[in-house]
N, C-alpha and C positions, 0 to 999 in steps of 0.2 A: 879486451885489447882494442885500441882505437884503430879503425880501418885506415890504411895508407891513402894519401890523397889521390894518387894515380888510379888505384884500384876502385876508389869510391867514385871517381869520374866515369870510369868505364861502366860501373854498376848503374849509375844514374842514366847513362846513355841507353842502357838496356831496358830499364823499367819505364822509360817514357813511352815505350811501345806496349806496356802492359796495362792491365785493368786498373781502375781507380783504387780499388781496395788494396791491391798489391802495392800500388804507388804510395798510399798512405802508410802502409806497414814499413816500407823501406825508409820513408822519411823519419819514422820513429826510430828505426834501428841506427840510422846514420848520425843522429844527433842525440846524445845522452840527455835525459831530463835533468840530471844533476847540474849540468853546466849549460843548459839550453839558452839561458838568458845572457850568458857571457860570450857565446860564440856568434859569429855572423851567420844569418840564415842562408841556406843554399837557394839556388834559383828554383829548384823543384819545390821547396817549401813555400817560397813566395807564390809560385804558381798554384799551389794548393790553397793558399789564402785567397788568391784572386778568383779561383774557380769555385771554391766551396764556401768560404767564410764571408767574404765581402757581400756576395749576393744574398746570403742568409741575413746578414745585418741590415742590408738595405730593405729587404722584404719585411722583416719582423721588428726592427728596432729603431730605424731612423725617424719614424714619425714622432716618437716620444723622446728620443735621445739623439737628435740630430742638430742641424744648424738652427732650425727654427724653434725647437723646444728642447729643454733639458730637464726633464722631470727628475726630482731628487738630485739635482746638480750633476747628472751623469750624461756624458756625451760619448757616443761610440762611433761617430763618423770620422774621427781623427785619432791618430795614435796617441797624441798627448791626452785626449779625453779618456781613452781606454786606460792609459797608464795612471792617470790621476784618480780614476774611480769617482764615486759620488758620495752622498751622505751616508750610505750604508757601509762605506769603507772601500778598500782595494778590491778591484774587480777580478784580478788574475794573480795567482801565485805561479810564476812560470815554472813549467815542468811538473806541476802538481795539481791536476784537475780536481782531485778529491778534496783539496783545500781551497779551491777557488770559488768565490762568491758567484761568478757567472754560471758555473756548472751546477751549483746548488739551486740557483734560480730556475734554470731551464729544466732541471729534473723534478721541479715541484717538490723538493725535499722539505721545504719549510712552508708552513701554512701562511705565514705573513710575507713571503717573498716568492712569487710565482710569475715568471716571465717567459714568453709574452702572457699577459693576463687573460686574454680572450681564449686562447687555445694553445695547448702544449705542442712544442715542436715534435716532429717525427723522430723515431728512434735513430734514423740515419743522420738527421741534422744534429741531434744531440751528440752522437758519436763523432761527427766531424768537428764540432766545437771542442769536445774533450781531447781529440787527437791534436788539434791545433794548440791547445794549452800545453799538452804534454810535450810538443815540439819546442815550447818556449814562446809561443804566440808570435811567430814571425810576421813581420809587417814591412812593406816596401819602404826603403830609405828611412828606417827608424832606428833609433838608439835603444836597443832592447834592455840595456842596463837600467833604463828608467822604470821598467816593470819591476825589476828587483828592488830598486830604491823605493818604489811605491809600496811594495808588499812589506818592506822592512821599515816603513816610516814610523812605526811605533817604537823603535829603538831610541832610548833616551841618553842624553849626556848626563850620566849619573853624578859625576863630580859637580857639575853645574847645578843639577837639581837639588843636591844636598845642601846647597847654599840657602835654600828657602828656610825661613826662620823655624818652622815647626819640625823640620827634618834634621836639625842640628842637635847634638846631645845637650842635655840639661846641665848647665853649669851655674853654681850659686853665685849670683852677682854681688858685688860690693854694695854696701849701703850708701845711698846718695847723700850729699850734703843738703841740709835744710837750715833756714834762718830761725824759725820758731821752734827751737829744740824743746821748749817746755811742753809743747803740745804732744810730743811723741811718747807713747806708752810702750810700743814695741815696733819691730822693723816694718810691719805693715803700714803703720802710720807714717813712717819715714818715706816709704815709696810713694804713698798717696800724697803726702804734703809736698814732696819734691815736684810732682806734676802740677799741683795747685799753685805753688809759688812761681813756677815757670810761666803759668798763665795769668799771674797777677791776682790770684784768688786766695781766699782764706776759708778754712772749714767752718761749718755752722757750729753754733754753741751746743753743749751737751744736752741730751734728752733728759727730762725729769725722771725721777725714779719710777713713778707709776707707768709712764710710757715705756720705759726701758724693760721693766719686768714683764709687761704684757707682750711687747714685741719679742723678747727673747724666749718666753715660755711657749708662745705659739710657734716660734721658729724651730725650737728643738723638739717639741712634743706634739705640735698640732692641736693643742688644747689651751683653753684660757687658764690663767692663774686663778687659784682659789682666793677668797678674801683673806684667809689666814696667811697664805704665802705672800700676798701683797703687803699685809700689815707687818709681817716679820721682816721683810726687806726694808720697809720704810723705817722701822724702829732700829735696824741694825746700822749703827754709825761707824763701824769698824772700817779701816781702809780696804779690806778685802771682802766687803759685804757682797758686791756683785760677783766676785770670783766664786764665793760660796754658792750663789744662785746657779751659776753656770755648771759647777761641779755636781750640784744636786740634780739638775735637769739632765746632764749627760749620764748620770747613774740611774735615771728613771727608766723603767721598762717601756714607757711610752715614747722615749727617744727612738728606740729601734722600730717601733710601729710607724712613726712619722718619717724617719729618714730611710727606712726600708721601702716605704712607698715611693720615695723618689727614685730608688734604684729599680723598682718594679716598672716604672715608666720606661726606663732604658731597656729593661729586659723584655719588653712587650708582653707583660704578664696578662693572662686571661684564664678563665675557668671553662672556656669552650674553644673549639677549633675555629669556628667561623667559616667563611668562604662557602663552598658548595654543600658540605655536610656539616651542619653546626652540631657537633657531638660534644658531650661533656668531657672536659679534662678533669675527671673526678678526683684525681690525686694531685692536681697542680697546687692546691693549698699547702702541701708539704714543702714545696719550693718557697712559697711565700713566707711560711713560718721559718724556714731556714734563713732567709734573708733578714728577717726581723731579729732572729737570734744572733746572726753574724754581726749586725750593727750594734746590738746591745753588748756583745762580748768584745767589741772593738777588734774583730778579727782583722789582722793585717791585710791591707787591700791586695797585695800581691798574692797572698794565700787565697783570698776571697775569689779572685778571678781564676786562679789555678784550679780550685775545687770545681768551679762551674764548667770549665773546659775539659778537665781531666781528673776529676775526683776519683774515678774508678781505677786510675793508673798510678796514683800516688803511692808513697811508701806504705808498708803495712800499717793499718790503723791500730791505735792503742786499745780500742774497745769496739764492740759491735755497734754501739751508739755512734761513735765517730765514723765507722765504716758506712753506716746508713746515711749519716749526715752528708758525707761526700757523694754518695750515690744520688741522693736527693738533689744535691747542688747541680749535677749534670742536667737536670731538667731545664736549665737555661738553654741548652742546645735544642730542646724539643718543643718549647713553648709556642713557637710561631704557628701561624695559620697554615693549613695544608689543603690542597685540592685533592681530597681523598677519593673522589670518583673519576679522576683523570684516567682516560682510556689508555694512554701511552704511559706505561709504568716507568720507562727510562726517563721520560720527560718529567714525570712526577718526582723522581728521585733527584734529578738535577735542579728542579725548581726548589726543592727543600734545601738542598745544599746551597743554592744561591741565596736563599733567605737567611741561612745561617752565616754565610760569609759576610753578607751586608750587615747583619746584626752585630757580629763580632767586630767588624771593621769600624762601624760608627760608634758603638757603645764604648769600646776600649781604646781605640786609636783615633777616633774622630776622622776617619777616612771612609769615603764612599767606595769601598772595594768592589761592590756589586756592579759598578759602572763598567768594569773590565770584562764582563761575561761575554759580550758579543764582539768586542774590539778593545784595543788598548784604550785606557782612560784618556778622554779628550783633554783633560786639564792637569791631572796629577800624574806623576811618573809611576803609574801602576799599569803594567802590561797584562795582556791576556795570559802571557806566560806566567806571571805572578799569580793571577787569579786561579788558574788551573793547578798551580803548585799548591795552593791552599785547598782547592777542591779535592785533591787527592787525599789530604788529611781527613776530610769529612766524609768522603766516599768510603774510606777505610773504617768508618765509625758506624755502629749500628744504632739507628734511630727508629727504624720501622721493623715490625715483625714481618710484614709482607706488603706488597704494592697492589694486590688484587682489589677489585672494587667490592665493597668499600675497604680501602686500605686501613691497616691497623698499626698504630704506633707501638713502640716497644716500651715496656715498663720494667724497671729493675726490681727484683724481689728484695724485701727488707726483713726477712725472717730472723728472729733471734733463735739461739739453740733450743730454748724452751718451746718456742712456737713450732719449730721443726719436729721436735719430739712429740708434741701434742698431736700434730697432724699425722705423724707416723702411727701413733696409737690408734687414731681414728681410722686410718686406712686399714690397719690390722682388723679392727672391728668389722669394717665393710667386707674385707676379704673373707673373714670367718663366716659371716652371714651368707655371702655368695657361695661359699663352699658347701654350706648346709643345703642351699637350694640345688646346687649341682648334684650333691649326693642323693637327695630325695628324688630328683628327676631321673637320675640313673637307676635308682632302685625300682621306681615305678615302671620305667621302660623295660627293665629286665623282667619284672613280674608279668607285664603284658606279653612280652616275647615268649616267656615260658608257658603261659596259659594258652597262647595262640598256636603253639606248635612250631614245627621246623620251618614251614613255608610262610609263617606270619610276617607281615610287614607293618611297621608302625603307621598309623594314619597321619595325615598332614597336621592335625591338631591332637597329638596324643594326650594332652592334659585333660581333654574332655572325657577320656576313658579312665582317668585315675580315680582312686577311691575318694569319696567325699571328704574323708579325714585328710588325705594327702592334698587335695585341692585347697582345703581350708588352711592347712599348714603353710602351703606355698604362698597363699595370699598374705598370711601374717608375716612370713619371712621377707617377701618382696616389699611389703609396706615398711618394714623395719629398715631395709636397705635404702629405700627412697628417703626415709626420714634421716638416716645417718648421712647420706650424701647431701641432703639439703642443709643440714646443720653442721656439716664438716667445717672446721675452722679454716678460714681463708688466710693465706700468707699475704701480709701487707705488701703493696708495691707502690712505686712512684715513677712517673714518667722520667726518662733520663737516657743516658747513652751507655754504650758498651763497645768493645772491640769487635771487629769483623775481619774478614780476609783483607790483608794489606794490598793496596793497589795504587798505581799512579794513573793519572787521567790525561787523555789527549786533549789538546786544544779543540774546542768546539767552534767551528767556523760560524761566525755570526750567532753564536750561542746555541746552535742546533746540534743535537746529538746525532743527527743524521749525516752530518758532514764533519768528519774528524780530521784533525791535523796531527802534528807531532805529539808524541807522548811526553809529558812534562814531569820530571821528578818532583816529589813533594819538597817544597821550600817556602820560605817567608819572602815577602817583597824585598827585592834586592836593594832598592833605594834606601831602605832602613837598616841595611846590614853591610857596612863598609868593608868589613873583613870577611874573607871566605869562611864559611861555617862547615862543620862536619855534616855528612848527609844524614837524613832522617833514618831512624832505625828500621830495618826491614821487617822486624817482628812486631812492630807497633805502628799504630796509625800515625803517630807523631804529635798527637794532641798535647801530651805532657811536655814535650820539647818546645812546642809552640807556646804553651802557657808560660813556661819558664823564660822563654825569650821575651815575652810581653812584660814579665816582671823584672827583667834585667835593668839595673840602674842606668845602663847606657842606652836603653831604648828611648828615643827622643819624644815619644808621644804619650805613653801610658800615664806617667805621673802628671804631665801637663793637663791632659784631658780630665782626669778625675779632680785635680786641684781646681780647675776652672768650673767643673760641675758643682763642686762644693760651694765655691764663691757665688755662682749663679743661684743656687738653692737658698743661700743666705740673703743675698741682696736683690734678687729678682732679675738680674742680668749678669752675664758673664764678662770677665775681662776680654775673652773672645766671645763676641755676641752670638756667633754661630756655634753653640756649644757642641753640636753634633758634626761639625765640619771644620777640621783644622787644615784642610787642603787649600789649593790656590783660589777656589771660589769662596772660601770662608772669609770671615771678617778678620782683619788684622787685630792683634791685641791692643787695647788702649793703654796698657802698662805692662809690657812684656817682662821687664825686670822684676816686677812684683809677682807675676805668674811664675817665672822661673825660680824665684826665691821660695815661693810656697811649694812648688814641685820638688825642689831639692830638699827643703826642710821636711816635707812629708816622708821622703825616703830615709833621711837621717833619723827620723823618729820612728823607724821600723814600720813605715806605711800605716801609721795610726791615724785614722780619720778623726778620732776624738781629740787628739792633740792638735790637729789642724783647726778643728772647731774652737778649741780654747784660745788659740792664738788670734783667730779672727774676732771672736766675741769679746775678748779682753782688750781689743784695740780701741782707741778713740774714734777710729773710722766707723766701727759698728755702733758706737754709743752716741753718735751725733744726733741732733734733732732734725726734724724735717722743715725747719723754718725756711721761709722764702727769702731770696736775695736777688733783687732785680738786676744788679750788675753781673752777678755770677750767671744768672739765667740768660742774659744777653750774650755772654761769652761762650757758655757751655749749656745750651738749652736742654740737652738730653742727659745732663748730669753724668757724663762719661768719666769725668775726673773725680767724682765722688765728693762734691762740695757740701752735700747735705744728704740726709736719709730720704730715700724715695718712699712715698705713701703707696702701700701695696694692698691689694685685695687678698683676702684669704682664699686658699684653694677650695675646691668643691668639698673635699673630705672634711677640712677644718671648719667650714661653714656648718655643715650638718652636725659634726661632733660637738661644736661649740653650742649650737642650739639645744642639743640634748643635754650637754653638761650643765649649762646655767639653769636649765629647767629641772635638774635632778632626775633626768630620764636616761642617762647614759649607762649602759652595761659595760664595764671595763674588763670583762672576761677576755683572756688572750688566747689566740690560736684556734685551730680546728676549722672545720668546714661548715658553712651555712647552706651549701648546695642541697636542694631537695630532689635532685635528679641523679640517678645512678651513673657511675663511671661508664663512659662510652655510649650512653643513651642520648637520643636526640633531645635538645633543649629548646630549640626554636625551629619549628618545621615550616614547610612551604605554605601552610595555611595561616601563617602569622599567629600561631598559638604558642605562647611562651609559658612553659611550665615552671619557671623560676619565680620564687617569691623574695621580696626584699623587706618584709615586715618584721624587722628586727631592730633592737635598740643597741646593738653592738657597734663598735667603732666602724666607720665607713670602710676601713682597710679590709674588713672581713666580709663585706657584702659581695655576692657573686659578680664577676666581671664577664658578661656575655658578649662575645663579639657579634657585631651586626645588630645588637639590641641592648645597648647599655641602659642602666638605671636612669630614668628620666632626669632626676636632679643632677646627676653627674654630667649629662650632656649639656644641660643649661649653663653650668658653671665651668666649662672648659676642661673637663676631665680628659686625660690622654686617650687618643685613639689606640685601642688595644691591639690593633692589627699591625701597627708599625711602632718602632721605638721612638721616644720623644723625650729629650732631655731639656726641653725649653717650652713648657706649656704657655699657651696664650692666656691673656686675661682680658676678656671682652666685657663690654657693658651693653646689654640689649634689653628691650622691654620685657620679654618673657621672664627674666630674672626677677623683676619687680613684681610681676603677677604671681610668681611662685611664692614670694615672701608675703603676699597678701592673701593667697587662697589655698595654699597647700595644706594637706592633713598634718604634715610634719610641724609647720608653724602653728596651726590651730591647736594641736594637742599640746605642744610645748607651752604656748601662752596660757592655755587653760590650766596646766599644772602650776605654772608660776602664779597665776591669779589665786588659785585655791590655797597655795602655800602662804602667799602674802596675807590673805584674808584670815588665816589661822593665827597670824601674829597679832593677837588681840591686845597685847600690852603696848603695841606701837601706835603712835599717832599716824594720820595719813602722810604727814611730812616725813616722818621717820621711815615709813614703808617705801616712799619714793626714794629716799636716800639709799635704802637697802637694795632696791632694784638697780640703781645706778652703779653701786659697788659691785653687784653681782654680774651685771652685763658688760659694763664698761671698765670696771676696775678703778673707778674714781668717784669722788664726791660731786653731787650736782651743785650748780650755782643757785643762788636764791631765785633768779629769774626762771631757771629750769624747773624748780620746785613749784613755783606759782603757775607756770604754764601747764604743768602736769595736773595740778589740782583743778584748774579751769577746764582742762580736757576731760577729766573724769566727770565734772558737773555737766558739761555739754552732752556727753554720751548718755548719762542718766536721764537728762531731759528728753533726748531723742527717743529713749526707750519708754517714756511715760505712756505713749499711745498704745504700747503693746500690753498684753494681759499678763505681764510678769510681776512677780512679787518684788518688793523693795530689795530684798536680799539678792534675788536673781539679777536685778538691774545693776546693783553695785558690783557683783561678781563679773557680770558681763562687761561693765565699764573697765574694771581692772584688767580683764583679759585683753581688751582692745588696746589698753595702754601698754601692756606687756608685749603685745604683738608689734606695736610701733617701735619698741626698744629693739626687738629682734630684727626688724626690717630696716633699721637705720643704717646709714653708711658707717657710722662710728663703730657699729658692732662687727661689720664684716671687713673693715679696713684697718690696717696697722699704720701707725704714724712713726 
């Protein structure tokens, strides 16, 4: 009950004669923290500020945050400065010291924010500041409502924010009008041509068939076309010849290997943890194989993301294989790097949750949700309230077995009924042998007791007194138990997620778990949910509901983001250039109507990525040549309007795989692990000793991905940083790449194989051998000039080798090897036109 004004005045008159401690207590009692900022401060509260707080601020804060200096844009010598706060955010939440940044700082609760920095305030000074904030931070002649406004400044005008293009629901746009209707093969062409005609431009001429099949085969499988595949396409004069090529490539198992690798970039896939303890993720390969199989089976994209977020919570599986597949899929949540030796277990847990939130937000929604951990997002309408609404979902999810040093991540068991039965039989054998040991020990102990008499006590090591026969039998039985335990069949596991106790998470002030604010119910970002939604289930983490929300056709981002990713992985750049950021700091789409049409069509086609591929690849837009046009280049130098095909370098994996493929050295075995380090073992220690080997001829997809120590060739050719997701790899040109193509064992061995193979073609003339090399490496016939130059090159190399003590046959083989190496090191081999 509020104290009457008259009684309160009498009370204040009395306490002015009392001690400071009692005075502060009365100030707290007479002004409720709930509405402290809305009421006018009393004279006694102002006196408290002038006698306790202002002197404290002058002594400890004004030098760095006063009239002459405002470090971190913070000024505390004026009320407006205190109300405004600084770069770190609002300084005070009136009435709530436990949520106030000022109190966090002076308590030294956060390692990165401790004020004053030289020496911590006394306990009494900290108490005075806390009491002042609890009163509502009274200040002479100040409008305390500014404090509340400052602490609430993260509240957004949601209706206005939803006007931003990417936050609006996807609606399929009408097809635009174009003049050159004959050029249009499908709606993609219509959208592209409309933009070109608006700019006064025309599309480039079609690519020739050799260029087209090479470009498309690499694009869908990451491998070069074989000579037979090229010839079959060239000889096929039917109107649907190219359509048959596309369908064949989409049906190839190598499609899933190549396009699955694109998703692994986004999923920040790696075979080790990285960070402080680089320990092997020995079962991560199962997630990689799940992704490959999902792409090959054309798993609907909405199901694909649902399995990765909540595969363990979906409807009952039709088979053990499907159940295990879903459990493996949840490895997406656990693949990120973790500081496994973090001293503060709570901080470790929240850091892992933060990494998950950021990964989910960027990969599936194109939003940097992680920016709202410490404060409301500075640019996008994502509040800390939204962030911790999501954090509750993930805190209710089991990712770790424990957080003790060294922390141990959780793995889902994947046993079949047969495997469980086999292990049970094995356990019975072990139990039976252990029972024999126990019976023999008991019998021998009883014998000793009987022979020793009533007062006999067993020695500390009674087995030394057993009969020789008993000792020998025990030795045999224990050896058998040890053997059985060592050879006991292990239940297969895979890193992933499971449910744990459901909980909601309080807002962490400035991201610190040491300063907690209000508890936030689990929910999705409100800017993306115009209509009120039912609360998350109390009995589940909410991952399933969250995943279903992402796959809802009304979600404005999910279909747009993946459609844009597919376009980028085909063309080398997205319609939205910032493929991982659809927020306000991201790039605007160069052709939003086209993007929305693709997003809507993707959902109409049952979220089938293969159907989206077909639409893109069968368009004239995809089939354009890379011919140059000076006028178009002057108007659109970056080719944002798609007036021709961009020349693009192959990715690191395709370069390596193509080198192996054209030299007949590629092992096309699919799936499985090439890690030679046990699960949870250290793979790269602090002495810079790497126990992992990469000496395999399997596709690059299957080589181990070790955080902090990537395979050297991958690093040279812009492989993704496995510690963070990346949907938009760079493509650089640096000198070490050329040196690699000239000096690496990979190139040397491949060119040697090619030279030996071509030398065995004894029925072919040198000119025909050169023609065969061109067909194999470039997919085309050489010109007469190229044949002549190649022949002269061979002669020159042989002449240079004359001085060496090599036989004529060795000189010829060596010359051909150098020629083959020049083919592999050429720009034409590693670039697509």
